[in-house]
N, C-alpha and C positions, 0 to 999 in steps of 0.2 A: 586389528581390523579398523579401518577408517570409517567413522560414522558420518551420516548425512545430517543436514539441518533438520529434516523432518524427524529422523530417528531421535535426535536430541530433544526436540520439542515434544515428541510423543512421550518420552521418558518423564519429562516434567508434568505433562498433562495427566499422565497416569498417577502421578503423585498428588493430583488434585489442584494443581496451579492453573489459574485462568487469568486472562486479561493482563493487568499491570504486574501482578505477581509472576506470571509466566514470562513476560518480557524481562522483568528484573532478573529472574533466575537464568534465563537463556543468555542475557547480555553479560552476566557474570561468569558464564561458562567459557573457559579459555578455548577449548576445542571448537565450540560453536562460533565464537567470534573469529577465530582463525579461518574456518570454512566460509563464513559469511563475507569476510574481507576479500578472500580469494575470489569468490563468486562475483562480488560487486565489481572487482577489478576487471574480470573477464567480460561481464555484461556492459560495463561502462565503455569498453573498447568497441563493442558491437552497437550500442545505442548511445546517442548523444543526449544526455539528460542534463537539464539546467541544474546548477548547484542548489538553487532555492528549492527546487522540486525534490532533489535528493535528500534535503533536510526535512521537508514537509511530509513526504510520503514514505510509507513502509514499502520498500522495494526488496522483498526477501525471496521472491521467486522469479524465474525467467518470464513467466506470464505477466507479472507486474510491469516489467520493463517493456514487454511487447505492447501491453495495454497503453502505457504512457506514450510510447512511440507512435501508436496509431492515433491517439488523442492529438498529439502534436501535428500530425499530418492532416487530420480533419480540421483543426483550428486554423490552418492556413487557407482553407477553402471558404467560399462564401456560403454560409449555412443559414437555414431558416431559424427563427427564434426558438422553436421547439427543439431543434437539434442542438442548438447552443446550450439550452437548459439540460438536455440529456448528457452532454459532455461534462457539464458542471457536476451532475450527479455521479457520473462515472469517476471523475477526479476525487470526489468525496469518498468513494469506496476504497481509494488507495491510502487514505489518511489513517493514522494510528487510531484516533478516536473518531470513527466515521459515523457513529450514531448521533452525536451532537449536531452536526450540520444537517443531517437528514431530519432530525426532530424539528429544527428551526424551519426548514422548508415545509414540512407537514403542518406546523403551526400556522405559517403564513397562508397556506392553502385553506386551512380550516377557517381562518379569519375572513378570507376572501369569499368563501361560499356560505357564509352564515345566512 
């Protein structure tokens, strides 16, 4: 039976692995990497993703590619500053360590409104 990425991640998650330990275990799993590469190849044909973004962001689901594609489309439009800020936040959510940039933004807001 051919496993899915989610099934493999669930297996490691049930073993108690989280965060970096989960990524390390799944990236060392041959079947996981084989499925992931196949999926990325298929999705890359459907969505043009910049090579720098492919390295920077975790694009493990179809939705991740769709989100980034929609961000690209919106960035081509003339946006209000609030909308540009929202797009930056959405990009952060695609990062492997998304908490750090969000904490940075929250700290800036706290300093601003002291």
